[in-house]
N, C-alpha and C positions, 0 to 999 in steps of 0.2 A: 504493500500500500504506500510505500515511500514516494513513488512517482505520481501519486494521485493526490491532488490538493483538496482542501475542504470545499473550494468553489466547484471543483469537478463533481464531488459527491453530491453537493446541493443541486447542481444541474441535473445529474442522473436521477435523483429523487423527484425533482419537480416534473421531469419528463415522464417518469414512470407513473407518478400519481395522476397526472393528466390523462395518460393512456388508460389506466385502470379505471379512473373515474368515468370516462366516456363509456367504457365497456359495461360497467356495472349499471350505469343509468339506463342504457338501452336494455339490458337484461331485465331490470326491475320494472321498467315502464312499458316496454314493447313486447318482450317475450318472456314473461314470468315462467312459462313452461320449461324454459332452459335450466331452471334451478332444480334439476333432477326430478321433475314431476311428470315427465313423459312416460307413456306406457309402451313397453317393449313387447314384441318386436315393433319397430316404428313403421308406420304407414308412410307412403310417399305423398308429397303435396300434389295437387292437381295441376300439372304442367305438361308441356309437349316437347321439351327439348331432349329427353332421354333417347339415346341411340340404341336401337335393338342390337343384341349381340349376333354377329353374322357367323353362322356355323356352316355355310354352304360349301366351303372348301373341304369339310370333313363329312359331307353327307354320305358318300359311298362307304367310307370306313365305318361310320356309325351303323349304317344299314347292315353291314356284314359282321358287326361285333356281337358275339354270342353272350347273352346275359349270364349264362353259366360260367363263362370265362371271367366275366366281370366279378362275379362272386368269388371265384378262385383267387383273383388278383387282390380283392379286398383282404383276404386272409394272408396271401403271400407277401404283400407290401406293408402290412400294418407294423408300424414301429421300426421299420428298417432305416438304418443310417445310409449315407451315400456309399461308403465302402461295401456295405452289405448288398446294396442295389447293384453295384458293379460286379459283385460275385455272381448274382443272378443273371446279369447280362452276359458276362463272360462264359457262364455255364450253359447258355442257351435256354434257360428257363423263362426268359423274358427278352423282348427286343425293344428298342427305342420306339419303333413304330407302334408297337402294341401299348407301350407306356403312354405315349401321346394320345392314342385313341381312347384308352381307359380314362384318362383325365378329362378329355372332351366329353365322353359319355357321362361322367359324373357332373360336369359343368352343366350339361343339358338338363340333367335330372334335378340337381340341387341348387344350381346357381342362377339360371336365367329367370329373372323377375322374382327371385326368392332371396338367396343370400346376396346377390349382386356384388360379388367380390371381384369379378373379372369384367373389365370394360372393353377389351378387344383381344382377339386371338390372331396369331400370325398365320395367314393362309399358306405360308411355305413350311409350316412346322412339320407336316408329314414327310415332305420331300427332304427336309434337313435331317429328320430322324432316319429315313432310309439311307441317306448318305453316311450317317454315323454308324449304322448297322453294317454297311458295306466296308467301312474303314476298320471296324472291329474284326470282321471276318478275315480281313487281309492282315491282321496283326498290328494295325496302326491305332492303338488306343492312346489318347492324349492325356489321360489322367483320370482323377476321381470324379470329374464332371463330364466326362465324355458321354454324349448321348442323353444327358439329363435335362429335362424341361425346366426352364426358369421363367417365372413371371416377374415383370418389372413394374414398379409403381409408375403411374402414367404422368409423372413429371420428368421421367428419364428418357431422353431422346434415343430413338433407334432409326437407322437409315434404311429400313427395309420395306417402306410403303405403309407401315402402320402409322397411326396418328400419335401425337404427343399433346395432350390437352390440359394437363393439370386439372381435369374435370370441368373446365370452364367453356362456356359457349363461345367466347371470343377466340379460343384456340381449336375449335371443333374440327376444322379442316386442315390444320397444320400437319404436314408430313415432312419431318426433318430430312435434310440432305445427307446426314451422316450419323453414325453411332456416337453416343457418349463414350468417353474413354473407358469407363467401367464396363460398358457393353462390349467394346472391342476386346477387353481383357478376358471376358467370359467366352467370347467366340474362340479366341486363341486356345482357351482351356478345353474346348470341345463341347461346351454347353449348347443347348438348343434354346433359341429365343422363342419362347412359347407364346408370349402375349403380354398384355398390360393389365395391371391390377387397378381397381377403382381406388379412390382416395377421397378424403375430405377436400372439397374444392379449394384450390389455391393453398394446399397444404394446411387446411383448417384456418384460413385467415380471410374468409369471405364476409362473415357476419356473426356476431355473438349469438344470434337466434338460430343459426344453422346447426343442426345436430351433427355430431361426429359421424363420419362415414358417408355423408351425402355429397354428391356432385350432380349438376344438371345433366351431364353426359352419361354418367354411370348409374344414377339413382341412389337408393339408400342401401348401403352395405349393412348386413345383419350378422349377429354373432352365431356361429355354428352350434354353440353350446346351449342356446335357448334364448329366452326373453331377457337379454342383458345388453348393456351398452357395449359399443365396440371401441370407443375412445380413439383419440389421436388421428393424424391424417394418414398413416400407413395402415389403415383399417383393412383395405382390400388385400394387401400383402399378407397380413397376419391371418385374416379369416380364410383366405384361399389355402394356406398351408395347413391350418387347423382342420379344415374340411377335406383334406387330401384331394384337392383339385389341381395341385402341382407338387412337384418334389420339394422345391425351395423357391424363395422369392427374394426380391430386393425391395426395400423400402427406403425412406429417408426420414431424418429427424431434424427439426429446428429446436423445439423445446418439448420433449416428451412424445414425439410422434412415432418413435419406434418402440420405446419402452412401455408406454401405456397400452397400445393395442396388442402387442405380443403378450403382455401380462394377462389381460382379460380374455384373450382368445386361447390361452393355454399352450403357447409355443415359445421357442427360444428366439430372442431377438437381441441385436447388438447395435449400440451407437458407438462406433469406433472413435479413436482419437481423431480430432479434426486434422485432415490432411492425409490420413492413412489411405483413404479412398478418394480419388479425384472427383471434384464436383463439376468437371467439364461437361457442358451440354445437359445439365440438370436444371430445369426451370426453378429459379430461386424463390424463396420466401425471405430469409435473412441470410445473405451471403456470408456474414461473419459468424453464423451459427450453424448453417446447413451442413449436413453430411449424409451420404447414402450409407446403408447398412444391411447386413444379411439377416434373413429370417429362415429358420429351419425347424425340424422336429427335435433336433438334438444339438448339443454343443459341438459334437463332431461335425455336423453339417455346417455350422457357422464357421468353424475353424477352416474347413476346406474352402468355403466360399471366400473367406478373408484372404487365403493364399492366392486365389485367382484375381480378386478385385483390387488388391493393393498395388501400388506402383507410383513412381515419380513421374509426373506428367507436366510437360512444359506449359500446357494450357491452364494449369492450376498451380500457381507458385506455392500455395500452402503445402502441397505434397512434399516439398523439400524439407519442411520442418519435421516430417515423419519418416525421413529417409533412413533413419536408424532401424526401422522395422521393415524396410522394403524387401529385404532378402530373408526375412524370418519365416521359417516353416511353423505355422501355428499348430499344426497337428502334433508336434513334439511336446506340446504342453498339455495334451490329453493324457495326463499321467498323475497319479497320486503322489509319486515322488516329487514332481514339480510343484504340486500344491503344498507339500510339506515344507517347501522353501519359503513360503509366503506367510507373513504374520498378518492375521485378519482381524479387523475390528468389526464387531457386530453391534449395531445401534439398537438398543432395547427401549421400548416405550415405557416410561415410568411417569414422571411428573407431568409431561405434556399430554398424556392420555386424557387426564381429567379436563385440562383446558380445551383440548380438541373436541372431546365429547360434548362439553358445554356449548361450544360455538356451533357445532353441527346441530345439536338439539334446538338451540335458539333459532337458527336459520330455518329448520324444518317446521317449527311451531309458527314462525312468522309467515311461512309460505303456505302450509297446509292446515294449520290449526291443531296439529297433534305432533307429539314427539315420536321419534323412531322407536320401534320395538327393540327389545334386547338383542334379538337375532339380527335385525337390520343394523344395529349399532356395531355388533361384533364384526359384521361384514365390512362396514365402513372403516373401522379401526384397522382391520386386517389389510385392507387395500391401501390406506394412506400412511400407515405407520409400519408395522411388521407383524405378521401372524404370530401371536403369542401362544404359548402352551403352558402346561402345568408348571408352577413355580416361577412364573413370570420370566421364563427364559424363552428362547425361540428355537424352532426346529433347525434353523441354520446353525445356530451355536452348537446344539447337541450333535448334529450330524458331523460338523467339522471336528469337534473334539474327539468323537468316536473314531475318526480316521487318523488321529495323531497330528492334526493340523493345529498350530498354535493360534489361540483365539483370545481376544481381549473384549470383554463386555463393556460397552460404552453407554452410560446413562444419558438419555437424550436431553436431560435438563442441562447438561454441560455443553451442548452444541451451540456454536455461535449462529446468530441470525437465522432462526429456523424457518422463517417465512419469506426469505429473500427471492424476488423475481428479477433475474438479470436479463431475461429475454424481452419482456414486454416493452421496456423503454427503448429498445433498439429497433423494434419491428416496423413501425410506420415509415420512418425514413429509409431504412435498409431495404424494405420491400419495394418502395417506389424507385429508389436508385438502382436496385438490383435488376428489376424488370426492364427498365430503360436500357441499362448497359447490356443485358443479355440479348435483347432483340436487336440492338444496334449491331452487335457482333454477328447475329444471324444474317443481317444484311438483306439482300434481295430475297423476296419470298417470305419475309417475316410477316406474320398475320397482324401484329400490332407494333406500335412503337413505344407505348407507355401505358401505365395503369389508367390514365385519363381516357385513353381509347376504349378500354374495357368498360369503364363506368358509363361512358356515352353509349356504347353498343347495348349494354344491359338495359339502359333507361329507355331504349326504343320499345322494349317489350318486357318489362320487369317481372310480370307474373310468370313468364315462361323461362326467362334467362337468369333471374335472381329471385326465386320465389320466397326465400327467407330474408331478402334484403342484401345489401352489399356495403354495410357501414365500415368494415375494416378497409375496404378498397377506397371508399370516399375519404376516410380519415387519413389514409396514407397519401392520397393525391393532395390533400390540403396541408400536409405536414410542413411546418415552417422552419424546421431546424436548418441551420447552415451546415455545409460539409465540415467546417471546423468544429462546430458544436457537436455534430454526430460523432466525430472522431473522439472527442472527450467522453461522450456517453459510452461509446463502445469500449474504450480503454478502461473506463471505470468498471463497467460490467465484468470485463475479463479479469481485472485485478481483484474485484470482490469475490468472484468465483474461485480464483486460484487461492486466495487467502483463506476462504472457507475450507477448502479441501486440505490445504497444507497445515492449517491450525489443528484440525482434528487428527491428522496423521501424526504430527509431531508431538502433540500433547499425549497421545496414547501409544506412541512408538509402534505404529502399525503401517503396513504397506498398502492395503486396500480396505474398503469398507463393504459390509453387507448392510443394506438399508431398506427402508420402505419408500413408497412412491413420494411421500411428503418431502423427502430430502434428495430424491434422485436427480432433480434438475438444478439444485442450488449451485453446483459448480459447472454447469453446462456451458456457460459463457467462456470458461477457460479452455474449452475444447477437449475436455477429459472424456474418457470412455465410460460406458455403462453396459451391463449385460443382465438380462432377465431370464430366470430359470423357473419353469412351472413347479408349483408346489400344491398340487391337488386342487380341491374345491373349497370355497368358503361356506359358511353355514347356509347360504342361500343357493348353493349349487353352482356358483359362478367360479370359473378358474381364477386362481390367484398365483402370484409369482413372488419370488425373492429376487431382489435387485442388488447387483454388485457394481461398485464404482471405485475409481482410483485416480491417481494423478495422471497427467499427460504421458502417453506412451506406456501405460501399465496394461495394455491389451493382453499381452501374454499371460500375466498373472491372473487377470480376470478369467481367461480361458481355462487356466489350470484349476482355479478354485471353483469356477462354475461347473467344470466337468466332475470334480469331486462331489459337489453338492448334488448334481444331477444323478450320479450313480447311487448316492446314499438315500436320496429322497424318493426317487422314482415317481416324480410328481405329475408326469404328463398323463392326462385322461382323454381318451378318444370321445369326441362328441357323439351324441345320439342324434344323427342327422334326420332320421325319419321323424322323430318326435319334434325336432325343431321345425322341419318343413311343415308338419301338421299345424304347428302354432302359427307359422307365417301364412299358410293357406287359409286358416280360420280367420285371420285378421284381414287378408285381402279379398276373401270370398272367392278365391281361385278354385 
């Protein structure tokens, strides 16, 4: 904090308070249902901009696909890691063509106008899968991702004729002229570009009234586990993996958009250190915060994806800061021995539980006239703090200690600045400037030049192009910060985040932290990594997760401890899709 003056902190606080004040006023006066009073699964608004999912390229394959074989593949593929899938492919028990067809069949049955996690499929996917099978037969296997279908959040550009929309009407027709760097990396690794995942429009920065998981192009993404929230903007990436509609997916995070949806959809997700994965040709929200990240069924899947995704890219100077990890094989950290080299701090909810419960109860009573039930409150505390167990310890602490990993229990009342939001003060300016810069670099063929273009286009038919409003866009367009003032705000946010993390690590002499969602974003502005591990279901039957975070470039240590936790807790639960679809159909009248 030595480089940040009192004047810089005051400016940061003023900007943040103004942004938060605008948001809360709109939530309270215009969209009170946004205060967790919506009924799930969510219905879609009455509008006409949703694009039907085109399955025509797969019609012949679907017609020939045997339902009995689909059932066999359900059993064969359940819980398999990427190396286990490669064993099946190498042994001839499965082909990439069959794998793609299987997923499209499931998308047709479970996703179209139901889960809405997939926004577009690559019409070349079957041909690419056939080429991968031929290469395998010839002995030319490129690695652990060879012939594996990957879905990409629809803010990640691909140069294969698919659209990249960020879920927005203004980008509905944009077909980028090239791949993002991270897509190129996966092609080189032999992965199949399967399609695009739905997202919360503009990475969940369209309007405070808009529910998570909604975009006008893709509709409302729903949780495969039932009548629960999907959270975050990478909702389609998380839900598609949870529902076994793809092997793995790529999402992105600005502030919680990877960690939140993967946690509540019951899969593994990672926000890597900023710069580990290039942000080249990824439609930005906050360029100083944004990073892409992997989503999988297991920590093994995430480690393998990281190996392929990382790399120094001249189009993203930030990747030079993470060059120390550019040649690291993250799969070597899938080891209990590696985890035992790490000293882990586990944040336990003690004093702040009472304060948190009181604030949640007061908000609920003001909104609905009644307090949450004990069961509802247990679920809220588990989600926002850390799932407690007998003796006020945590499953994570017990599991780590049982494996011989050194653990320090940290009383949450000792944590600095528990409610710090380092993202919100940055976003209005950064979004406006980032979009203008991004599409200026796109050049000829760019669908827009600025956020002002988007606002004007939406205002021509707001009921269909922005059915929940577009206040975040309007506030960003009107943002009056100068570049110099924004630089001060951004530097202050990064310094606060770094200090928050460093203070806890040094005070407790630990290398990384296990935390709840309440604290997972506090150091995000410093570009630090975070990883979420499934930990069963909460008292309401919703998936819950344990979150690990650490200092910048501690990604290998998070993989090691995350793997150890995953093996000990065995917390991933397969969703009952038939039951979920029945709920959705009852709601939609389908």
